[in-house]
C-alpha angles and dihedrals in degrees: 000000000000125000119278128223119213116240131172120213121106119069119217137157128226134182120255123209090274091055094250121133117243130188119250137160109246088205093058088135125042106221124213116249089250092054091044094054094046092070090067090069097052118114094243091055091049091051090051089051091056094042090045086059090055090049096049098047101069094040092059092045097055100034110023114025091031090063091055090048091048095047092049088050088058099256110153122249094245092055090047090051093052092045087060085077085082082083090066085086085078091050093055099041089109086075093069098023092097088061092051089046099054113004118096122219114230112259094348097070093048089051102040109014128250100289097043095044094056090044091055095045093050092048089055090054091050092051092049091050095049091050090052092051089050093059096050135073118215091204092060097036123356097186099075090049091052093049091048089047088052090053090051091048093047092049091046093050090050090049088052092054093053093039095051091051090045089053097046091048094046099070144010124267095267090063098043093093090054092047088049090051091050090048091049091048091054090042092054094045088055088050088055090052096040090045110032094021094055092046092047093048092045091049092048093046094055116106114243097240095041129114129255093276122049117170095196091064091056091048092057091047094053093047088055089052091051088055090048090066086078087087091067094040094053093045090053092049094050098040126090124241112252117248108261134183113264109240123210115244116261116257095225143344094280093051090049090050091051094048099042105033109019098030099068093050094044091049092054094049093045093051098048102024111177091000088066089075092058093043094051092045090054093048091048095060107021095105097028095117095052097042097049093045095044096065091065097041098091095042085048090057092048092049092047090057100249113154126231091255092049092050092044094050099043108028101025103038109018092034095050090048087057089051090050090054090048091050090050093048091045094051093047094045092048091055092046103038105017136263100264094060093048092043088058093045090050094049094051094047095045095053094044092051091062088067088065090061089054088054091047091052088061094041098062132215106347121143095196091055091046089055090053093049094045092048094055095041098048094043089055092046093051092053092048095046097051093049093044095052089050091048092052090048091054090056097060132094111229089227091064101024097139097044098041095045090048090051092050096044091046089054087056091060108033103081097032093050091048093051090044090063089071093048096099091050090050091051090049090053104038108014134245097285095057090043092058093047091051091052089053091053089053087072096064094084090052092059090050092051092048089053090052092046091050090052091048090056097040117116092243093053094045092050091053093052 
């Protein structure tokens, strides 16, 4: 190994032997580029790539591709916007995260361990929901599709809880950025398959003399997606359970409730005290520009006249490749230069890229311009996501990894998903161009909070505290 040079940039907290949290820079050593890249070949990173695929598949199918299906079926934009509230299941996953963190599942936990048993159970729920969606037509009856989408979202959110804990417990803090990048890579590959793959299958399944909307084609596509969850199931079955601290049994129900439900939240507040307010505010709005804009992306493509094959090739394949590149760059830069700097870079780029969609809305149907816009937007999103996941991981206590990470990642989605529900109504009233500009402006408070967070963790400020 080559020599390492100390740097000090990224604030993280770790438990000492007494259980107290102490401040330490996660980038204490600056790794060489060769050492940095080696981590992507480690088994833990490969497992996270495959499990990331399992995590990315259902999210796209209930929030992204579903909106394209619904718009093609003639569902109005306002309804599509409100139906995006299905995604609030991800925002409230902290409510049942304590159960996933501590409660064993009969038979499964003894066989697979706590993390893998919950992963397998949640994957079963996702598969059942996707099959249910495949056997219903939203044009004839929207309600069954919504209920099945809720089942997929609930199963997916539960899978995220267990998977985040599995990732955090699989490696030390110095490798969390690489695991996050591996997770993002698998996640984005799944988005290619759940985005471009669904559209490609649906387009191929249409009969030649059929109309513009054919429910049977979508049914075949969603059945194929249900079968694709086998990637995650097999990875769980052939993985090993991460080593975890053995916890003493609770003396009574009150003690169990305090340890499982109240303890993780109390621990977070006691460790960060008044700084917790700033941290939670930053987490709550960091991805607000992307999340609010993303709900109307697929209806925008349909209304602009882009075909299934054009959307699949540009936004779901090429665009995801650019996101993968961004995630790789974000993970590597976070390890080398620190998360706070890359968090700020990602926030600025993500907000600015929404302005390109406003320009595209006035430009009209143009595939080459769509390629340019998607390239910039997805590259920025990949950089921001990799750094943000690593940042969230650094904030958790290993004793409560599932619950605390679920709380933090839920905070990230709650406000953006709620606002996104009104995106269709906003587009109907003011048009796509004004909508995209407004989503870009939503990123300004994020930059302010990042500046405050950087000052909070600067050497001068820490020495004064």
